[in-house]
C-alpha positions as CSV (number, residue, x, y, z in Angstrom):
1,X,88.6,-129.8,179.1
2,X,87.0,-133.6,180.0
3,X,90.3,-134.5,181.4
4,X,90.6,-131.0,183.7
5,X,87.1,-131.3,184.5
6,X,88.0,-135.0,185.4
7,X,91.1,-134.2,187.7
8,X,89.1,-131.0,189.0
9,X,86.4,-133.5,190.0
10,X,88.8,-135.9,191.9
11,X,90.7,-133.2,193.6
12,X,87.2,-132.3,195.3
13,X,86.3,-135.8,196.0
14,X,89.8,-136.3,197.5
15,X,89.3,-132.8,199.5
16,X,85.8,-134.4,200.6
17,X,87.0,-137.5,201.5
18,X,90.1,-135.5,203.7
19,X,87.4,-133.2,205.2
20,X,85.4,-136.1,206.7
21,X,88.7,-138.2,207.3
22,X,90.0,-135.5,209.4
23,X,86.5,-134.3,210.9
24,X,86.9,-133.9,214.6
25,X,84.3,-137.0,215.6
26,X,85.4,-139.2,213.7
27,X,88.9,-139.3,214.6
28,X,88.2,-139.0,217.9
29,X,85.9,-142.8,216.5
30,X,89.0,-143.9,215.2
31,X,91.5,-143.2,218.6
32,X,88.6,-144.9,220.6
33,X,88.8,-147.9,219.1
34,X,92.9,-147.5,218.7
35,X,93.6,-146.9,222.6
36,X,90.1,-146.5,224.3
37,X,89.2,-150.2,224.8
38,X,87.8,-150.1,228.2
39,X,85.6,-147.5,227.6
40,X,84.2,-149.6,224.7
41,X,83.3,-152.5,226.8
42,X,81.1,-150.3,228.7
43,X,79.4,-149.3,226.2
44,X,79.3,-152.7,224.1
45,X,77.6,-153.6,227.7
46,X,75.3,-151.0,227.4
47,X,74.4,-151.6,223.8
48,X,73.7,-155.4,224.8
49,X,71.9,-155.0,227.6
50,X,69.3,-152.2,225.7
51,X,69.1,-154.3,222.7
52,X,68.5,-157.6,224.5
53,X,71.1,-159.6,223.6
54,X,72.5,-160.0,227.4
55,X,71.1,-160.6,230.6
56,X,67.9,-160.9,229.1
57,X,67.4,-164.2,231.0
58,X,67.7,-162.7,233.9
59,X,65.1,-159.7,232.9
60,X,68.1,-157.1,233.1
61,X,66.6,-155.4,229.4
62,X,63.6,-154.8,231.8
63,X,65.7,-152.2,233.9
64,X,66.5,-150.0,231.5
65,X,63.4,-150.5,229.3
66,X,60.8,-150.6,232.0
67,X,62.4,-148.9,235.0
68,X,60.5,-148.8,238.3
69,X,60.5,-145.8,240.8
70,X,58.6,-145.8,243.8
71,X,56.9,-148.9,242.8
72,X,55.2,-147.7,239.4
73,X,56.6,-147.2,235.7
74,X,56.4,-143.7,235.2
75,X,57.5,-140.4,234.3
76,X,59.9,-139.9,236.7
77,X,61.6,-143.1,236.5
78,X,62.2,-142.1,232.7
79,X,63.6,-138.7,234.2
80,X,65.9,-140.2,236.7
81,X,67.1,-142.6,233.8
82,X,67.6,-139.4,231.0
83,X,70.0,-138.1,234.4
84,X,71.8,-141.1,235.2
85,X,72.5,-141.8,231.6
86,X,73.5,-138.1,231.2
87,X,76.1,-138.7,234.5
88,X,77.4,-141.4,232.2
89,X,78.3,-139.9,229.1
90,X,79.9,-136.8,231.1
91,X,82.1,-139.4,232.7
92,X,82.9,-141.0,229.0
93,X,83.4,-137.2,228.0
94,X,86.2,-136.5,231.1
95,X,87.6,-140.1,231.1
96,X,87.9,-139.6,227.3
97,X,89.1,-135.8,227.7
98,X,92.1,-136.7,230.0
99,X,93.0,-139.5,228.3
100,X,92.9,-137.9,224.3
101,X,93.3,-134.0,224.7
102,X,96.7,-133.9,224.5
103,X,96.7,-135.7,221.2
104,X,94.3,-132.8,220.0
105,X,96.6,-129.7,220.8
106,X,94.3,-127.2,219.1
107,X,91.8,-127.5,221.8
108,X,93.5,-125.3,224.0
109,X,93.2,-122.6,221.7
110,X,89.2,-122.5,221.9
111,X,87.1,-121.0,224.0
112,X,85.5,-123.6,226.8
113,X,87.6,-126.1,224.8
114,X,86.1,-129.4,227.3
115,X,82.7,-128.4,226.2
116,X,84.2,-128.1,222.4
117,X,85.3,-131.6,223.0
118,X,82.0,-133.1,224.3
119,X,80.4,-132.0,221.6
120,X,82.6,-133.6,219.2
121,X,83.1,-136.8,221.4
122,X,78.8,-137.4,220.7
123,X,79.2,-140.2,218.1
124,X,79.2,-143.4,220.0
125,X,76.8,-141.3,222.7
126,X,74.6,-140.5,220.4
127,X,73.7,-143.7,218.1
128,X,73.2,-145.3,221.9
129,X,70.3,-142.8,222.7
130,X,69.0,-143.2,219.6
131,X,68.9,-146.9,220.0
132,X,68.1,-146.9,223.5
133,X,64.7,-144.5,222.7
134,X,63.8,-146.9,220.0
135,X,63.8,-150.2,222.5
136,X,61.7,-148.3,225.6
137,X,59.6,-147.7,222.3
138,X,58.9,-151.5,221.2
139,X,59.3,-152.6,224.4
140,X,56.8,-150.7,226.3
141,X,54.4,-151.0,223.5
142,X,55.1,-155.1,222.8
143,X,55.5,-156.2,226.3
144,X,54.0,-153.9,229.1
145,X,51.1,-153.0,226.6
146,X,51.2,-149.4,227.2
147,X,49.7,-147.0,224.8
148,X,52.1,-145.1,221.8
149,X,51.2,-141.3,223.3
150,X,51.9,-142.2,227.0
151,X,55.2,-144.2,225.6
152,X,56.2,-141.0,223.9
153,X,55.8,-139.2,227.2
154,X,58.3,-141.3,228.6
155,X,61.0,-141.0,225.6
156,X,60.7,-137.0,226.3
157,X,61.2,-137.9,230.0
158,X,64.2,-139.5,228.9
159,X,65.7,-136.7,227.1
160,X,64.3,-133.9,229.3
161,X,66.6,-135.6,232.2
162,X,69.5,-135.6,229.9
163,X,69.1,-132.1,229.0
164,X,68.9,-131.1,232.8
165,X,71.9,-133.0,233.9
166,X,73.8,-131.3,230.6
167,X,72.8,-128.1,232.1
168,X,74.3,-128.5,235.3
169,X,77.3,-129.7,233.7
170,X,77.1,-126.9,231.5
171,X,77.1,-124.4,234.2
172,X,80.1,-126.1,236.2
173,X,82.6,-126.1,233.2
174,X,81.5,-122.7,232.0
175,X,82.9,-121.2,235.3
176,X,85.8,-123.8,235.4
177,X,87.0,-124.4,231.9
178,X,90.1,-122.7,230.6
179,X,91.8,-121.9,227.6
180,X,94.9,-120.4,226.8
181,X,94.1,-117.1,226.9
182,X,93.0,-117.0,230.3
183,X,95.6,-119.0,231.6
184,X,98.2,-116.5,230.0
185,X,96.4,-113.0,230.1
186,X,96.9,-112.3,226.7
187,X,94.1,-111.9,223.9
188,X,93.5,-113.9,220.1
189,X,94.8,-111.3,218.0
190,X,97.9,-111.4,220.3
191,X,98.4,-114.7,219.5
192,X,97.3,-114.4,216.1
193,X,100.2,-111.9,215.6
194,X,103.0,-113.9,217.0
195,X,102.0,-116.7,214.3
196,X,102.4,-114.0,211.9
197,X,106.2,-113.4,213.1
198,X,104.7,-109.7,214.5
199,X,105.5,-109.9,217.6
200,X,109.0,-111.7,218.6
201,X,109.2,-112.4,222.1
202,X,106.7,-111.6,225.2
203,X,107.7,-111.7,228.6
204,X,105.7,-114.8,229.4
205,X,106.0,-116.5,226.3
206,X,109.5,-117.8,226.0
207,X,110.9,-121.1,224.3
208,X,112.5,-123.3,226.2
209,X,114.9,-125.5,223.8
210,X,115.6,-128.2,226.7
211,X,112.0,-128.5,228.0
212,X,111.1,-132.2,228.6
213,X,107.2,-131.0,227.5
214,X,106.4,-132.6,224.1
215,X,102.6,-131.5,223.8
216,X,103.2,-132.5,219.7
217,X,104.3,-135.6,219.7
218,X,101.9,-138.4,218.8
219,X,99.5,-135.3,218.0
220,X,96.2,-136.6,215.7
221,X,95.6,-134.7,212.6
222,X,92.2,-132.4,212.4
223,X,91.4,-130.5,209.6
224,X,87.8,-129.4,211.0
225,X,85.4,-129.7,214.4
226,X,81.6,-128.8,215.6
227,X,82.3,-125.4,216.9
228,X,78.4,-125.7,217.6
229,X,75.4,-128.3,216.6
230,X,75.0,-125.8,213.3
231,X,78.7,-125.1,212.6
232,X,81.9,-126.6,211.9
233,X,84.9,-124.7,211.9
234,X,88.9,-125.3,210.4
235,X,91.3,-126.3,213.3
236,X,93.9,-123.6,213.9
237,X,97.6,-124.3,214.1
238,X,98.9,-124.3,217.7
239,X,102.6,-124.4,216.5
240,X,103.9,-120.9,217.5
241,X,102.0,-121.3,221.0
242,X,104.3,-121.9,223.9
243,X,104.4,-126.0,224.9
244,X,104.0,-125.3,228.5
245,X,101.4,-122.8,228.1
246,X,99.5,-125.5,226.4
247,X,100.6,-127.6,229.0
248,X,99.0,-125.6,231.5
249,X,95.7,-125.3,230.0
250,X,95.3,-129.5,230.2
251,X,96.4,-129.9,233.5
252,X,94.1,-127.1,234.8
253,X,90.8,-128.8,233.1
254,X,91.8,-132.3,233.7
255,X,91.9,-130.7,238.1
256,X,88.8,-129.1,237.5
257,X,86.9,-132.5,235.8
258,X,88.6,-134.1,238.7
259,X,86.8,-132.0,241.3
260,X,83.2,-132.8,238.9
261,X,84.4,-136.3,239.1
262,X,84.7,-136.7,242.9
263,X,81.3,-135.1,243.3
264,X,79.4,-137.2,241.8
265,X,81.4,-140.5,243.2
266,X,80.2,-138.9,246.6
267,X,76.9,-138.4,245.3
268,X,76.6,-141.9,244.1
269,X,78.0,-143.4,247.2
270,X,75.6,-140.9,249.2
271,X,72.9,-142.5,247.5
272,X,73.7,-146.3,248.3
273,X,73.6,-145.3,252.0
274,X,70.6,-143.8,252.6
275,X,69.2,-146.5,250.1
276,X,66.6,-147.8,252.9
277,X,64.8,-143.9,252.0
278,X,62.1,-144.7,249.6
279,X,62.5,-141.8,247.6
280,X,66.3,-142.0,246.9
281,X,65.7,-145.7,245.6
282,X,66.2,-144.7,242.2
283,X,66.0,-147.3,239.1
284,X,67.9,-149.8,238.9
285,X,68.2,-148.9,235.2
286,X,69.8,-145.6,236.7
287,X,71.9,-147.1,239.3
288,X,73.4,-149.5,236.9
289,X,74.3,-146.0,234.5
290,X,75.7,-144.6,237.9
291,X,77.9,-147.7,238.4
292,X,79.6,-147.5,235.1
293,X,79.8,-143.9,236.0
294,X,81.7,-144.1,239.2
295,X,84.0,-147.3,237.9
296,X,84.8,-144.8,234.7
297,X,85.4,-141.7,237.0
298,X,87.5,-143.7,239.5
299,X,90.0,-145.3,236.5
300,X,89.6,-141.3,235.0
301,X,91.0,-139.8,238.5
302,X,93.4,-142.4,239.1
303,X,94.8,-141.8,235.5
304,X,95.1,-137.9,235.9
305,X,96.5,-138.8,238.9
306,X,99.2,-142.2,238.4
307,X,99.4,-141.7,234.6
308,X,101.2,-145.0,233.0
309,X,101.1,-146.4,236.6
310,X,97.2,-146.6,236.7
311,X,97.2,-150.6,236.2
312,X,100.0,-151.2,238.4
313,X,98.3,-149.0,241.3
314,X,94.3,-151.1,240.4
315,X,96.4,-154.7,240.8
316,X,98.2,-153.5,243.9
317,X,94.9,-152.3,245.3
318,X,92.7,-155.1,244.4
319,X,95.6,-157.4,246.0
320,X,95.5,-155.4,249.4
321,X,92.1,-155.8,249.3
322,X,91.9,-158.8,249.1
323,X,94.5,-159.6,251.6
324,X,92.5,-157.1,253.8
325,X,89.0,-159.3,253.3
326,X,90.8,-162.0,254.4
327,X,92.4,-161.6,257.5
328,X,90.2,-158.6,258.9
329,X,86.5,-159.0,260.0
330,X,85.8,-155.2,259.1
331,X,86.6,-156.2,255.4
332,X,84.4,-159.2,255.7
333,X,81.1,-159.2,254.1
334,X,79.2,-162.1,255.8
335,X,74.9,-161.5,254.8
336,X,73.1,-163.1,257.6
337,X,69.9,-165.2,258.0
338,X,67.8,-162.5,260.7
339,X,67.0,-164.5,263.7
340,X,69.8,-167.0,264.2
341,X,72.4,-166.3,267.4
342,X,75.7,-165.9,265.6
343,X,77.6,-166.2,268.9
344,X,78.0,-169.9,269.7
345,X,79.6,-172.1,266.7
346,X,78.6,-175.9,266.8
347,X,81.3,-178.0,264.9
348,X,80.7,-178.6,261.2
349,X,82.3,-181.9,260.5
350,X,81.4,-185.6,259.8
351,X,81.9,-186.4,263.5
352,X,79.9,-184.0,265.0
353,X,77.2,-184.1,262.0
354,X,76.9,-188.1,262.4
355,X,76.5,-188.1,266.1
356,X,73.8,-185.6,265.8
357,X,72.1,-186.6,263.2
358,X,72.3,-190.8,264.2
359,X,71.2,-190.4,267.1
360,X,68.6,-193.1,267.7
361,X,66.6,-191.4,270.2
362,X,66.0,-187.9,268.1
363,X,65.2,-190.2,265.1
364,X,62.2,-191.9,267.2
365,X,61.2,-188.8,268.3
366,X,60.8,-187.2,265.0
367,X,59.4,-190.0,263.7
368,X,56.5,-190.4,266.6
369,X,56.2,-186.3,265.7
370,X,55.1,-186.9,262.2
371,X,53.3,-189.8,263.0
372,X,50.6,-187.6,265.3
373,X,51.1,-184.8,262.5
374,X,50.1,-187.5,259.8
375,X,46.9,-188.5,262.5
376,X,45.6,-184.8,262.6
377,X,46.0,-184.8,258.6
378,X,44.0,-188.1,258.4
379,X,41.3,-186.6,261.4
380,X,40.9,-183.6,259.1
381,X,40.1,-185.2,256.4
382,X,37.9,-188.0,257.4
383,X,35.0,-187.0,256.0
384,X,36.6,-188.9,252.9
385,X,37.1,-192.7,253.1
386,X,40.5,-193.2,252.8
387,X,41.3,-189.3,251.2
388,X,44.3,-189.1,249.0
389,X,47.5,-187.6,250.5
390,X,49.3,-185.0,248.0
391,X,52.4,-183.6,248.1
392,X,53.2,-180.7,245.8
393,X,56.6,-179.9,244.3
394,X,57.3,-176.7,243.3
395,X,60.3,-175.6,241.1
396,X,62.6,-172.9,241.2
397,X,62.3,-169.5,238.4
398,X,62.1,-166.1,239.9
399,X,58.8,-164.4,240.1
400,X,57.8,-166.6,237.1
401,X,57.8,-169.7,239.1
402,X,56.2,-167.6,242.5
403,X,53.3,-166.7,239.8
404,X,52.8,-169.9,238.2
405,X,52.6,-171.8,241.5
406,X,50.0,-169.6,243.0
407,X,47.8,-169.2,239.8
408,X,48.0,-173.1,239.7
409,X,47.4,-173.8,243.4
410,X,44.7,-171.1,244.0
411,X,42.6,-172.8,240.2
412,X,42.8,-176.1,241.7
413,X,41.6,-175.1,245.2
414,X,38.6,-173.6,243.2
415,X,37.9,-176.3,241.4
416,X,38.3,-178.8,244.1
417,X,36.6,-176.9,246.6
418,X,39.6,-176.2,248.2
419,X,40.2,-180.0,249.0
420,X,43.7,-179.8,247.3
421,X,45.0,-177.5,250.2
422,X,43.3,-179.6,253.0
423,X,44.7,-183.0,251.2
424,X,48.0,-181.6,250.8
425,X,50.6,-183.0,253.0
426,X,53.8,-181.6,252.1
427,X,55.0,-179.0,250.2
428,X,58.7,-178.8,249.3
429,X,60.9,-176.9,245.9
430,X,63.2,-174.1,245.9
431,X,63.7,-171.1,245.0
432,X,60.7,-168.9,243.3
433,X,57.7,-171.3,243.6
434,X,58.6,-172.2,247.7
435,X,58.4,-168.3,248.2
436,X,54.8,-168.4,246.1
437,X,53.5,-171.7,248.0
438,X,54.4,-170.1,251.2
439,X,52.9,-166.6,250.3
440,X,49.6,-169.5,249.2
441,X,49.7,-171.0,252.2
442,X,49.7,-167.8,254.5
443,X,46.8,-166.5,253.1
444,X,44.8,-170.0,253.3
445,X,45.9,-170.0,256.9
446,X,44.7,-166.7,257.4
447,X,41.0,-168.4,256.4
448,X,41.5,-171.4,259.1
449,X,41.7,-168.8,261.5
450,X,39.2,-166.6,260.7
451,X,41.2,-163.3,259.4
452,X,40.6,-161.7,256.4
453,X,41.8,-163.3,253.2
454,X,42.7,-161.7,250.0
455,X,41.1,-162.8,246.7
456,X,43.2,-165.2,244.3
457,X,43.4,-162.2,241.5
458,X,45.2,-160.0,244.2
459,X,47.0,-163.1,245.8
460,X,48.8,-162.9,242.1
461,X,48.9,-159.2,241.9
462,X,51.5,-159.2,244.8
463,X,53.4,-161.7,244.1
464,X,53.8,-160.7,240.6
465,X,54.8,-157.1,242.2
466,X,58.8,-156.3,241.2
467,X,61.8,-157.5,243.3
468,X,64.3,-156.8,240.4
469,X,64.9,-153.3,240.8
470,X,65.6,-152.6,244.4
471,X,67.8,-155.8,244.2
472,X,69.5,-154.7,241.2
473,X,70.2,-151.4,242.7
474,X,71.4,-152.6,246.1
475,X,73.9,-154.7,243.5
476,X,74.7,-151.8,241.9
477,X,75.4,-149.2,244.8
478,X,77.3,-152.5,246.7
479,X,77.4,-153.0,250.0
480,X,80.4,-152.1,250.8
481,X,78.7,-148.5,252.7
482,X,75.7,-149.5,253.7
483,X,76.9,-151.9,255.6
484,X,78.1,-149.8,258.6
485,X,74.1,-149.7,259.0
486,X,72.6,-152.2,261.8
487,X,69.2,-153.7,261.5
488,X,67.8,-154.8,265.2
489,X,65.8,-158.0,264.7
490,X,64.6,-157.8,268.6
491,X,67.0,-160.5,269.6
492,X,69.8,-159.6,267.6
493,X,71.7,-157.1,265.6
494,X,72.7,-157.4,262.1
495,X,74.2,-155.5,259.2
496,X,72.2,-154.3,256.5
497,X,72.8,-155.3,253.4
498,X,70.9,-156.5,250.2
499,X,69.9,-159.8,251.7
500,X,68.0,-157.5,254.3
501,X,66.9,-154.9,251.5
502,X,65.3,-158.5,249.5
503,X,63.2,-159.9,252.2
504,X,61.8,-155.7,253.0
505,X,60.8,-155.5,249.8
506,X,59.1,-159.0,249.4
507,X,57.7,-158.3,252.9
508,X,55.9,-155.0,251.5
509,X,54.9,-156.7,248.3
510,X,53.3,-159.7,249.6
511,X,51.8,-157.8,252.7
512,X,52.3,-159.8,255.1
513,X,55.2,-162.0,257.1
514,X,56.0,-159.2,258.6
515,X,58.0,-160.2,261.8
516,X,57.1,-164.0,261.3
517,X,59.7,-166.7,262.7
518,X,60.0,-170.6,261.6
519,X,57.9,-171.2,265.4
520,X,55.3,-169.8,264.3
521,X,54.2,-172.2,262.0
522,X,55.2,-175.2,264.1
523,X,51.3,-175.5,266.1
524,X,49.4,-175.1,262.4
525,X,51.5,-177.6,261.1
526,X,51.8,-180.2,264.1
527,X,47.5,-179.9,263.8
528,X,47.8,-180.1,260.1
529,X,45.8,-176.9,260.0
530,X,48.4,-176.4,257.2
531,X,50.7,-178.3,254.7
532,X,53.9,-178.7,256.1
533,X,56.8,-176.9,254.1
534,X,60.3,-178.1,254.1
535,X,62.9,-175.5,252.9
536,X,66.4,-176.8,251.6
537,X,69.0,-174.8,250.8
538,X,72.4,-176.2,249.3
539,X,75.4,-176.0,251.6
540,X,78.1,-174.4,249.5
541,X,81.1,-175.6,251.1
542,X,80.3,-179.0,250.0
543,X,77.1,-179.6,248.2
544,X,75.0,-180.8,251.1
545,X,71.2,-180.0,251.6
546,X,70.3,-178.2,254.7
547,X,66.5,-178.7,255.7
548,X,64.5,-176.5,257.4
549,X,61.3,-176.9,259.4
550,X,59.6,-176.2,262.4
551,X,59.1,-179.6,262.8
552,X,61.7,-182.4,263.8
553,X,62.7,-183.9,261.1
554,X,65.5,-186.0,262.2
555,X,64.1,-189.2,260.4
556,X,64.8,-187.6,257.1
557,X,68.7,-187.1,257.6
558,X,69.3,-190.7,259.1
559,X,70.7,-192.4,257.1
560,X,71.8,-197.1,257.5
561,X,75.4,-196.8,257.8
562,X,75.6,-200.7,258.3
563,X,76.6,-201.3,254.8
564,X,79.1,-198.8,254.6
565,X,80.9,-199.8,258.0
566,X,79.6,-196.1,259.5
567,X,81.6,-194.7,256.9
568,X,79.0,-192.5,254.4
569,X,78.8,-189.3,253.1
570,X,75.5,-187.7,254.8
571,X,73.2,-185.8,252.3
572,X,70.8,-184.2,254.8
573,X,71.3,-182.1,257.6
574,X,68.2,-181.2,259.9
575,X,68.9,-177.0,260.6
576,X,67.4,-176.9,263.7
577,X,69.6,-180.0,265.2
578,X,72.9,-178.9,263.9
579,X,71.9,-175.0,265.3
580,X,69.8,-176.0,268.4
581,X,71.9,-173.7,270.5
582,X,71.4,-170.8,268.1
583,X,67.9,-170.5,268.2
584,X,66.8,-172.1,265.0
585,X,63.2,-171.4,265.6
586,X,63.8,-167.9,265.8
587,X,64.7,-167.7,262.1
588,X,62.6,-165.2,260.4
589,X,60.4,-166.9,257.4
590,X,61.4,-164.6,254.8
591,X,64.9,-165.5,255.6
592,X,64.3,-169.0,255.4
593,X,62.5,-168.0,251.9
594,X,65.3,-166.1,251.3
595,X,68.2,-168.8,251.3
596,X,66.2,-170.9,249.7
597,X,66.5,-169.0,247.0
598,X,69.8,-167.8,246.8
599,X,70.7,-167.8,243.2
600,X,74.4,-166.7,242.6
601,X,75.4,-163.2,242.5
602,X,72.1,-162.1,242.4
603,X,71.2,-162.5,246.2
604,X,74.6,-163.1,248.6
605,X,75.4,-166.7,249.7
606,X,73.9,-166.5,253.8
607,X,77.1,-167.3,255.9
608,X,75.9,-169.6,259.0
609,X,77.4,-169.9,262.6
610,X,79.6,-173.2,262.5
611,X,83.2,-173.9,262.8
612,X,84.5,-173.7,260.0
613,X,81.8,-171.2,258.8
614,X,79.6,-172.5,255.8
615,X,77.4,-170.7,253.3
616,X,73.8,-171.4,251.6
617,X,72.4,-170.9,248.5
618,X,69.5,-171.8,246.2
619,X,67.8,-175.1,247.0
620,X,67.6,-175.8,243.2
621,X,71.6,-176.2,243.4
622,X,70.8,-179.9,244.6
623,X,66.8,-180.4,243.6
624,X,65.0,-177.7,241.7
625,X,61.6,-180.0,242.6
626,X,62.4,-180.9,246.3
627,X,61.1,-184.7,245.0
628,X,64.4,-185.9,246.9
629,X,62.6,-184.5,250.2
630,X,59.0,-185.7,249.2
631,X,60.1,-189.2,247.9
632,X,61.9,-189.8,251.8
633,X,59.1,-188.5,253.6
634,X,56.6,-190.9,251.5
635,X,59.2,-194.0,252.1
636,X,59.7,-193.4,255.9
637,X,56.0,-193.5,256.4
638,X,55.0,-195.9,253.4
639,X,53.1,-198.1,255.8
640,X,51.1,-195.6,257.3
641,X,50.1,-193.8,254.2
642,X,49.2,-197.2,252.7
643,X,46.6,-197.8,255.9
644,X,45.2,-194.4,255.8
645,X,44.8,-193.3,252.5
646,X,44.1,-194.7,248.8
647,X,47.2,-193.1,247.4
648,X,49.5,-190.8,246.9
649,X,49.7,-187.8,244.7
650,X,52.4,-186.0,243.8
651,X,51.8,-182.8,242.0
652,X,54.9,-181.0,240.1
653,X,54.7,-177.4,239.3
654,X,57.1,-176.5,236.9
655,X,58.4,-173.3,235.3
656,X,59.7,-175.1,232.0
657,X,58.5,-178.9,230.5
658,X,60.9,-181.8,231.1
659,X,61.0,-182.7,227.0
660,X,64.0,-180.8,225.3
661,X,64.9,-180.1,222.2
662,X,68.5,-182.4,221.4
663,X,71.0,-179.9,220.3
664,X,73.8,-180.8,217.2
665,X,76.7,-179.6,219.1
666,X,79.0,-180.8,215.9
667,X,77.5,-177.9,214.5
668,X,78.9,-174.0,215.4
669,X,81.6,-171.7,215.7
670,X,84.8,-172.5,216.7
671,X,84.3,-170.4,219.7
672,X,80.8,-172.0,220.6
673,X,82.6,-175.1,220.4
674,X,85.5,-174.0,222.7
675,X,83.3,-173.2,225.0
676,X,80.8,-176.5,225.1
677,X,82.6,-178.4,228.0
678,X,81.1,-175.5,229.8
679,X,77.6,-174.8,228.6
680,X,76.8,-178.5,228.5
681,X,77.4,-178.7,232.4
682,X,75.4,-175.9,232.4
683,X,72.6,-176.6,230.0
684,X,71.9,-180.2,231.3
685,X,72.0,-178.9,234.8
686,X,68.3,-179.0,235.4
687,X,67.9,-182.2,232.3
688,X,70.3,-184.2,234.9
689,X,67.8,-183.5,238.2
690,X,65.1,-184.8,235.8
691,X,66.5,-188.0,234.9
692,X,67.7,-188.8,238.4
693,X,63.9,-187.7,239.9
694,X,62.1,-190.0,237.4
695,X,64.6,-192.6,238.5
696,X,63.7,-192.2,242.0
697,X,60.1,-191.9,241.4
698,X,60.0,-195.3,239.9
699,X,62.0,-196.8,242.6
700,X,59.5,-195.4,245.0
701,X,56.7,-196.9,242.5
702,X,58.0,-200.5,243.5
703,X,58.7,-200.0,247.1
704,X,55.4,-198.5,247.8
705,X,52.2,-200.4,248.0
706,X,49.6,-198.0,247.4
707,X,48.8,-196.2,244.4
708,X,51.0,-193.4,243.2
709,X,49.6,-190.5,240.6
710,X,52.1,-188.3,239.4
711,X,50.8,-184.8,237.9
712,X,52.7,-182.2,236.3
713,X,51.9,-178.3,234.8
714,X,54.5,-177.0,233.6
715,X,55.1,-173.7,231.2
716,X,55.3,-174.5,227.9
717,X,58.7,-174.7,226.6
718,X,58.3,-171.6,224.1
719,X,57.0,-169.2,226.8
720,X,59.0,-170.3,229.3
721,X,62.0,-169.1,227.4
722,X,60.7,-166.1,226.3
723,X,59.8,-164.8,230.4
724,X,62.9,-164.7,231.6
725,X,64.1,-166.0,235.1
726,X,63.9,-163.2,237.4
727,X,62.5,-161.4,239.9
728,X,60.6,-159.3,237.4
729,X,57.8,-160.2,235.3
730,X,56.4,-157.8,232.6
731,X,52.6,-157.8,231.9
732,X,52.8,-159.9,228.8
733,X,55.0,-162.3,231.0
734,X,52.3,-162.4,233.3
735,X,49.4,-162.9,230.6
736,X,51.2,-165.3,228.7
737,X,51.8,-167.0,232.5
738,X,48.2,-167.1,233.1
739,X,47.4,-168.5,229.3
740,X,49.5,-171.8,230.3
741,X,46.8,-173.3,232.2
742,X,45.0,-173.6,228.5
743,X,47.1,-175.9,227.1
744,X,46.1,-179.5,226.4
745,X,48.4,-181.0,228.8
746,X,47.3,-178.7,231.0
747,X,44.1,-179.1,231.0
748,X,44.3,-182.7,231.3
749,X,46.5,-182.5,234.3
750,X,43.5,-180.4,235.5
751,X,41.4,-182.6,235.1
752,X,43.2,-185.3,236.7
753,X,44.1,-183.6,239.7
754,X,40.1,-182.8,240.1
755,X,39.1,-186.4,238.9
756,X,41.4,-187.7,241.8
757,X,40.4,-185.8,244.7
758,X,36.6,-185.5,244.2
759,X,35.8,-188.9,243.0
C-alpha cells in the first residue's frame, strides 16, 4: 500500500509539474527567452531605468518616477505615464502575437484569440508594473519628500491610465478580432463533431494533400491557459481543423493588429510634430515609453510584411538613409545658433584663422578696449584703496552646477555687502555653471539699471526648475518631422528642433533673456556695470576653443609664433572675428549659453556657417572651469592689475571636489577589465584638467608680481555623486546643494572671501 501511495503521489507531482511547465504563460516566457531578444532588451532597459541602475547619473530615473506635466508633478502626469505604459505593453503583445501566434494553433479556436493571448502574455509586464509602482513610492517619498497618501493617489493614477488604454484596445480588438468560427461561418459544435468523425467532409473544409501551409510545424505544446483572470482551461486540439483556415485566422488578426499599430504610430508622430503646444508636452518618461512603442510597432509591422527579410530590409533602410543624409540637404539635420547669418561662409582653415588673429592692429585695439574696461572697473571700486580683482570660474554639471553657482554667489554677496559682484571682473566656465552665473548677473544688472530684481530664494527656485523633461520629450519624439516647422528670429529664419525647445524652456523658467543678444551686454560690460563673461564652446572638428564675448578679445587668441617659425597650432578662436560678416553681435545670449552647455546626445551640436562646416559643443570638453581663459586674461594685463589692485582672487565653483579616491584597477571582473582603457579615459577626463589647471596656477604665481588668492567652493564628493548631473533636480537634491555651504571646507572658503573683500 505504501508503494502504491508513493507511486500515486509521484504521478500527481509529475502531472502538476507538467501542467505548470506547459501552462501557456510559462511557455510564452520560454519562447521570449529563446527567440525574442529584441523585445527582452527593451524590457531590460526599462527595468534598469526605473530601478536606478541605468542613466541615474543623468536623471533618467526621475523621468519615470517623478514625471512632470505642465510644469509640475501631479495626477495628470502619472495618468499619462500609465496610459503610455499601456501602449508599450500592447505593442509588446502585438509584436509577440505576430511573431508567436502560429506556434500556438489552439488560439485560433478561442473566442477573441488576441485578447486571450494578451492575458497569458502578461508575465513580464506584470513584473514590470509591480517594480515600477514600488519604485515610484520609494522615490517620491525618499527623494521628492512627498506624503505617502499623495503618492498612493499617484500610483492609482498610473493604474487608471493603464486601464483606460486597455479598455480602448479591447473595444477595437473585440470588434475586429476573428477566430475559426467567424472566418468559416461554422459553429463550435460542427468542429467538435468533425473531430469525432461525425462529419466526414464539408464544402468549405477540404484537406489539401499538397498544401504548402504547415501550421503545425514547430508548434509548442500547451496543456492549459488562462481564459480569464480567475479561470484556467484545457487547450483543445486543432488536428481536425483545416490548416489553411487556421492560417487565414492568424493572417486576418495580424492585419487588424497592424492597422492598430499604424494608428498609434501616426498619433505618436503627431504629438512630436505639435509639441510646441503646451498641453501636448507629455512627460518625458511617457515619451520614452512611446518611443519604445514606436520602435516595436515599426519592427512588428515590417515583420508582418517581410517576415524573414525584415532584418535585411532594416539594414538596407539604414544604409539608404545614411546615404541620403550625406548627399541631400533635406535629410541633413542641422542645429543653429540663433541670430547668426548663415548665408555667408568664412573659411575655416589655419591660414585664415592665423591671418585674422595675428593681425597686430586688431590685437592692439582689443588690448586698448580692455584697458578701458579695466579702468572703468577701477573707477567703480575707487572707494577702496587698491581693491582686489575677482575672477570667477564655474564648472559644468547641469542644473546642480547652475543652482550651486547661484546659491554660492548670492550668499557671498550677502556677506560682503554686494562687494563680490562689484569687484568681479570676469566670469568663465562651462555648461550649467555659466547658465547659473549668467542668470545671477542678469538679475544684478536689473538692480544696477533700476529694474525690479528678484530675491535670492526666487532666483534659486527658478534656476532649479526642470529642463530635462521637455528636452527628453524632444529627443524621444525625434526632431525629424518637427524640423519642418520654422522659427522667425527677426532678421533670419531657422528650423525648430530641440535646441530651440531648450532655449524656449530656459527663458520661460528663468523669466529673463527674452530677445537678449550678445550686443545688449557690450555697453554694460564696457562700463563695468556688470562683470564680463566669456563663453568658450569647443569646436568638434579640431578641438579648438571658440571664445564668445561682446567685447574685443583678440589678444586672448594671439600667440607668439616666432619660436615656431610661424607654424603653430592656434588654440583659441575669437567668434566675432571669424564670423565678423555673419552678425556675430546679433547672436542670442541663450544660444551662447546653449552652445557652451551642449553635452553630447542630450543637446544637438551647433552647426556654424563656415567652410568647411564646423560644429561646437560643451566648453567642458576643453576646460570645465574656464580657468585657461582667466589665466590668459590675467597674464595679458598683469602689469596693469599689479599697479591698480592689491591682488587677484580666483574663486572656483565646482560641482565636485578635486580630491578623489584612487581605484584599484587590478581588481574587477573580466568584462570590467576589458573596458578599463575606455573607462579610464572618460573617468579621468576632469582629473586631467585639474592637474593641468594647478600647473597653470603655479606658473601664474611665478610670473605675476602681485598676490594671488585661490578660493574653492565644491560639492562634497559623496553628495555630488548622488545628485544627478542632468537638467533635473529632485527636492532632496536641492536640499543637499543648500546644505553644502555648511561643510567645514566651504565655511572656511566663505570666511576667506569675506576677509579678502572686506578687510
